[in-house]
C-alpha positions in Angstrom: 95.0 33.1 -0.2 91.8 33.0 -2.2 91.5 30.2 -4.7 89.9 30.3 -8.1 87.9 27.6 -9.7 86.8 26.9 -13.3 83.1 27.5 -14.1 83.2 23.9 -15.7 84.5 22.2 -12.7 87.1 20.1 -14.4 90.4 22.2 -14.2 92.7 22.6 -11.1 92.1 25.5 -8.7 94.6 28.3 -9.0 95.8 31.3 -7.0 95.5 34.9 -8.4 98.8 35.2 -10.4 98.0 31.9 -12.4 94.6 33.1 -13.0 95.8 36.3 -14.2 98.4 34.7 -16.7 96.2 31.8 -17.7 92.9 33.5 -18.6 90.8 30.6 -19.7 90.8 27.4 -17.7 92.1 24.2 -19.3 88.7 22.7 -19.3 87.4 25.6 -21.3 85.7 27.3 -18.3 86.1 30.7 -16.9 87.7 31.3 -13.5 85.8 32.5 -10.5 86.8 32.8 -6.8 85.8 30.1 -4.5 83.8 32.4 -2.3 82.9 36.1 -2.4 84.9 38.3 0.0 82.9 40.9 2.0 82.8 44.4 0.8 85.2 46.7 2.7 83.4 49.1 5.0 85.9 51.7 4.1 84.7 54.5 2.1 87.7 56.6 0.8 86.9 59.8 -1.0 89.1 59.1 -3.7 88.7 56.5 -6.5 92.1 54.8 -6.4 92.0 54.4 -2.6 88.5 52.7 -2.8 89.5 50.6 -5.8 92.6 49.3 -3.8 90.5 48.7 -0.8 87.6 46.8 -2.8 90.1 44.6 -4.9 92.7 43.6 -2.5 90.7 40.6 -0.9 91.0 39.1 -4.4 94.8 39.3 -4.6 95.7 39.2 -0.9 98.6 36.7 -0.3 99.7 37.1 -4.0 100.7 40.8 -4.0 102.1 43.1 -1.2 99.2 45.5 -0.2 101.5 48.6 -0.7 102.7 47.3 -4.2 99.0 46.7 -5.1 97.9 50.2 -4.1 100.8 51.8 -5.9 99.7 50.0 -9.1 96.1 51.1 -8.7 97.4 54.7 -8.0 99.4 54.8 -11.2 96.5 53.4 -13.1 94.0 55.9 -12.3 96.6 58.9 -12.4 96.0 58.4 -16.3 92.6 59.4 -16.4 91.6 62.9 -17.3 88.9 63.3 -14.6 89.8 63.8 -10.9 86.8 61.5 -10.0 88.1 58.9 -12.7 84.5 57.7 -13.2 82.4 61.0 -12.6 78.5 61.0 -12.1 76.3 63.2 -14.4 72.7 63.8 -13.3 69.9 63.4 -15.7 67.0 63.9 -13.5 66.3 63.3 -9.7 66.2 59.5 -10.1 68.6 59.1 -13.1 72.4 59.4 -13.4 75.0 58.6 -15.8 78.3 57.1 -14.8 80.8 58.1 -17.1 83.4 55.2 -17.6 85.4 56.6 -20.5 87.8 59.1 -19.1 91.0 56.9 -19.6 93.4 56.9 -22.3 91.4 55.1 -25.1 88.0 56.8 -24.1 86.0 53.7 -23.2 85.0 51.9 -20.0 87.5 49.1 -20.8 90.4 51.4 -19.7 89.1 51.1 -16.1 90.1 47.6 -15.8 92.8 47.1 -18.6 95.0 49.9 -17.5 95.3 48.0 -14.3 95.6 44.5 -15.8 98.6 45.6 -17.9 100.4 46.7 -14.7 99.6 43.3 -13.1 101.0 41.4 -16.1 104.2 43.4 -15.8 104.3 43.0 -12.1 103.9 39.0 -12.3 106.1 38.5 -15.3 108.8 40.5 -13.9 108.6 38.5 -10.7 108.7 35.3 -12.7 111.1 36.5 -15.4 108.8 35.2 -18.2 107.2 36.5 -21.3 103.6 35.8 -22.6 101.7 36.4 -25.8 98.4 37.9 -25.3 95.7 36.9 -27.9 92.3 38.6 -27.8 89.2 39.4 -29.6 87.4 42.6 -29.7 84.2 44.0 -30.9 85.6 47.4 -30.7 86.8 48.8 -27.6 88.7 46.0 -25.7 91.3 45.8 -28.4 92.6 49.5 -28.2 92.5 49.5 -24.4 94.5 46.3 -24.2 97.0 47.6 -26.8 97.5 50.8 -24.9 97.9 48.8 -21.5 100.8 46.7 -22.9 102.5 48.4 -25.8 105.5 49.5 -24.0 105.8 46.2 -22.2 109.2 44.2 -23.0 107.6 41.1 -21.7 104.4 40.9 -23.6 103.4 40.5 -27.2 99.9 41.2 -28.1 97.6 40.0 -31.2 94.2 41.5 -31.3 91.5 40.0 -33.7 88.6 42.4 -34.7 85.7 41.8 -37.1 86.5 43.3 -40.4 84.3 46.3 -41.4 82.3 46.0 -38.0 84.0 48.5 -35.8 83.9 52.1 -36.0 86.6 54.1 -37.9 88.0 55.5 -34.7 87.8 52.2 -32.9 89.9 50.4 -35.8 92.3 53.3 -36.0 93.1 53.3 -32.1 94.3 49.7 -32.8 95.9 49.9 -36.1 97.7 52.9 -35.9 99.9 51.9 -32.8 103.4 51.6 -34.1 104.9 49.2 -31.3 107.0 46.2 -32.2 104.9 44.0 -29.8 101.5 44.8 -31.3 99.7 43.0 -34.0 96.1 43.6 -35.2 94.2 41.1 -37.5 91.0 42.0 -39.4 89.0 38.6 -39.5 86.6 38.2 -42.2 83.7 37.4 -39.9 81.8 38.5 -36.8 83.1 39.3 -33.2 81.6 35.8 -32.4 83.8 34.3 -34.8 86.9 36.0 -33.5 85.9 35.1 -29.9 85.7 31.5 -31.2 89.1 31.5 -32.8 90.5 32.8 -29.5 89.0 30.2 -27.5 90.2 27.5 -30.0 93.6 28.6 -29.8 93.4 28.3 -26.0 91.9 24.9 -26.3 94.9 23.7 -28.4 97.3 22.8 -25.6 100.4 22.4 -27.8 99.8 25.8 -29.6 99.0 27.4 -26.1 102.1 26.2 -24.5 104.4 26.9 -27.4 103.3 30.5 -27.5 102.7 31.1 -23.7 99.2 32.3 -24.5 97.5 34.5 -22.1 94.3 36.7 -22.4 93.2 40.3 -21.4 89.7 40.2 -22.7 86.9 39.6 -20.1 87.4 35.9 -19.9 90.3 37.0 -17.6 89.0 37.3 -14.0 91.3 40.3 -13.5 89.2 42.4 -15.8 85.8 41.7 -13.9 87.6 42.2 -10.5 88.5 45.9 -11.7 85.1 46.6 -12.8 83.5 45.7 -9.4 84.8 49.0 -8.1 82.9 51.5 -10.1 79.5 50.2 -8.9 80.6 50.7 -5.3 82.1 54.0 -6.2 78.8 55.3 -7.8 76.6 54.2 -4.9 78.9 55.8 -2.5 79.0 59.2 -4.5 75.2 59.2 -4.3 75.2 58.4 -0.7 73.7 55.0 -1.3 76.2 52.5 0.2 73.4 51.4 2.4 70.3 52.0 0.1 69.4 49.7 -2.7 70.2 51.1 -6.3 69.4 50.0 -9.9 71.9 49.7 -12.4 71.4 49.8 -16.2 74.4 48.3 -18.3 74.5 48.4 -22.1 75.7 44.7 -22.6 77.0 42.7 -25.3 79.5 39.9 -23.6 78.0 40.4 -20.0 81.1 41.0 -18.2 80.3 44.7 -17.2 76.9 43.7 -15.8 78.3 40.6 -14.2 80.8 42.8 -12.3 77.7 44.5 -10.8 76.3 41.3 -9.8 79.6 40.5 -7.8 79.4 43.9 -6.1 75.9 42.8 -4.9 77.2 39.3 -3.9 79.8 41.1 -1.7 77.3 43.2 -0.1 76.5 46.3 -2.2 72.7 47.0 -1.9 71.4 46.5 -5.3 67.7 46.6 -6.3 68.1 45.0 -9.8 70.3 45.2 -13.0 68.9 46.3 -16.1 70.4 44.6 -19.3 70.3 47.0 -22.3 70.7 45.3 -25.7 70.6 46.5 -29.3 69.2 44.4 -32.0 71.5 41.5 -31.1 69.2 40.8 -28.2 70.0 37.3 -27.0 70.4 38.4 -23.4 67.2 40.4 -23.3 65.4 37.4 -24.8 67.0 35.1 -22.2 65.8 37.2 -19.3 62.3 37.4 -20.9 61.8 33.9 -21.8 64.6 31.6 -20.1 65.7 30.4 -23.4 69.0 31.2 -25.1 68.4 31.0 -28.7 71.3 32.0 -31.1 70.5 34.5 -34.2 72.6 36.0 -36.9 74.7 38.9 -35.6 73.2 42.2 -37.2 75.5 45.1 -37.5 74.3 48.3 -35.6 75.2 51.6 -34.5 76.5 50.2 -31.3 79.0 47.8 -32.6 80.6 46.9 -29.3 77.3 45.0 -28.4 77.0 43.2 -31.7 77.4 39.7 -30.1 75.1 36.7 -29.9 77.6 34.5 -27.8 78.1 36.3 -24.4 81.3 34.7 -22.8 80.7 36.0 -19.3 77.0 34.8 -19.1 78.8 31.4 -18.2 80.0 32.7 -14.8 76.3 33.6 -13.9 75.0 30.3 -15.4 77.2 28.3 -13.2 75.7 30.1 -10.1 72.0 29.6 -11.5 73.0 25.8 -11.8 74.0 25.8 -8.1 77.9 25.6 -8.9 77.4 22.5 -11.1 80.3 23.0 -13.5 79.7 19.8 -15.6 76.0 20.8 -15.9 77.1 24.3 -17.0 79.4 22.9 -19.7 76.7 20.6 -20.9 74.2 23.5 -21.1 76.5 25.5 -23.2 77.5 22.5 -25.4 73.7 22.1 -26.2 73.5 25.7 -27.1 76.6 25.4 -29.3 75.3 22.3 -31.2 71.7 23.3 -31.5 71.7 27.0 -31.3 69.4 27.0 -28.3 69.4 26.1 -24.6 66.9 26.5 -21.8 66.8 27.1 -18.0 64.6 25.4 -15.9 61.6 27.4 -14.5 63.4 27.8 -11.0 66.6 29.1 -12.8 64.7 31.4 -14.9 62.8 32.8 -11.6 66.2 33.5 -10.0 67.5 35.3 -13.0 64.4 37.6 -13.2 64.7 38.3 -9.6 67.8 40.0 -10.2 68.0 41.1 -13.9 65.4 42.9 -16.4 66.1 43.5 -20.2 65.1 45.8 -22.8 66.2 46.1 -26.5 66.6 49.3 -28.7 67.0 49.3 -32.5 69.1 51.8 -34.3 66.2 54.3 -34.9 65.3 54.4 -31.2 68.9 54.6 -30.3 69.3 57.8 -32.6 66.1 59.0 -30.9 67.5 58.8 -27.5 70.7 60.6 -28.5 68.8 63.3 -30.0 66.6 63.6 -26.8 69.4 63.6 -24.4 71.3 66.4 -26.4 68.1 68.4 -26.7 67.0 68.0 -23.0 70.3 68.1 -21.1 72.8 69.5 -23.6 74.8 66.3 -23.5 76.3 64.2 -26.2 76.2 60.5 -25.6 77.4 57.5 -27.7 75.1 55.0 -29.1 76.1 52.4 -26.5 75.1 54.8 -23.7 72.1 55.7 -25.5 70.9 52.1 -25.4 71.3 52.1 -21.9 69.6 55.4 -21.2 66.6 54.2 -23.5 66.3 50.8 -21.4 66.5 52.6 -18.2 63.7 54.9 -19.2 61.7 52.0 -20.4 62.1 49.7 -17.5 62.6 52.0 -14.4 59.9 52.2 -11.7 58.4 55.3 -10.2 61.0 56.7 -7.8 63.4 54.0 -8.6 66.9 55.5 -8.6 68.9 54.2 -11.6 72.6 54.6 -12.7 73.2 54.1 -16.2 76.8 53.2 -17.2 78.2 55.4 -19.9 80.6 53.3 -21.8 82.4 55.3 -24.4 83.2 59.0 -25.5 80.7 60.3 -28.2 83.7 60.9 -30.5 84.4 57.3 -30.8 81.1 57.1 -32.9 80.8 60.5 -34.4 78.7 59.6 -37.5 75.8 58.2 -35.3 76.1 61.2 -32.9 75.9 63.7 -35.8 73.2 62.0 -37.6 71.1 62.2 -34.4 72.0 65.8 -33.2 73.4 67.7 -36.1 76.8 68.0 -34.0 79.8 66.3 -34.8 81.9 65.4 -31.5 85.5 66.0 -31.7 88.2 63.8 -30.5 90.2 64.9 -27.4 93.8 66.4 -28.6 95.5 63.3 -27.7 93.8 61.1 -30.2 93.1 63.8 -33.0 95.9 62.7 -35.0 94.8 59.1 -35.6 93.2 59.9 -39.0 96.6 61.2 -40.2 98.6 58.0 -39.0 99.2 55.2 -41.1 97.2 51.9 -40.4 99.0 48.5 -39.8 96.9 45.3 -39.8 96.4 42.0 -41.5 93.3 40.6 -43.1 92.8 36.9 -42.5 90.0 34.6 -43.3 87.9 33.1 -40.5 90.0 29.9 -40.5 91.7 28.7 -37.3 94.7 27.1 -39.1 95.5 30.3 -40.8 95.2 32.4 -37.8 97.5 30.1 -35.8 100.1 30.1 -38.5 100.0 33.9 -38.3 100.2 34.0 -34.3 103.2 31.5 -34.4 105.0 33.9 -36.8 104.8 37.0 -34.9 106.0 35.9 -31.5 109.1 37.5 -30.6 
């Protein structure tokens, strides 16, 4: 059975079921498998079968293969495309991979609809309950809520930054009428919400009392499920043996890190293009080798309005040759001083695999307009950041797959401003503006938030 180790090297190694329910390691690190399994040679023609084959080495010995395949099949039967993640061609060398055909219209569904089923499976086996606490910049919250809102063994509290999500994103969370769902608007940024979640996990007494668990991308199971669509996209283009470049709109680094894992498992990848909005700490890190924190700027692509990218830690520990304590020290320096730097050798390794580009809001609107005018497609602002970065960075004859991360109707104001066309929500979500909202507004204060969480546990 594969073992999982903390990125900071001071927590006990765990097996998959414990990693699933634990989320964040006791030392504050993120779990990673002790080795990368080789990518399967199997190439099933349907997404669910490929997903089961790619992911099974990560859960082997913990879940029976037939049971796992059944969960995977059930997950992707809820998507509205037979391809689950269809490819759309922009030109001979540029394709969009649409990841938003799940129930909440964002790429988070690809992983979280499976993670919810994994939680139910393991909690039923143990006859236990958990309380999920998560932070969202927009899409994770609704996907996580959708994944567990019918679960008898899970309560969930989602923190989101007040006034910093789109109306559709907020209402997808706050209009869910389930007794196990709570949403909290925090008077702060996504980074503040994320810090509150990490602080709650670091409080051992609070964590134990509430049986805390996590479904945001600090949970390895999220990353595991995202590996699949890189393999799927390459396979659909007949490129399982030919290097491909992937462009990923990125805030918290989990989505692009999953591509890095696919490459580590054997998928030929030329490089990964990191697409940032004005909150461009990742692009600046790739360009300069320095992490320098800046204020979070609200943009038209709010799911990327992040300056502290949690999943970057999983890559940093690799760049530091698996040295967990050194990784923890680098991140502590960043927290204390607002900046930290890679060595020249580490920076060179980073640039060998990653490139980055930044688009501001005006440039994002221009890309939305151009894609609509040229291809007749409506794309959301996050996807537009990816398309713009890919066009700016791609080399002649380089085949690029840009990840399209959300349905345009989740951001109708921006799309309408760029194109004059207001995208409509699918019928299943069209009524969210008619439903009442339920959420609590709290200050960015740990004690206040902990008191609230203590009070909602069933």
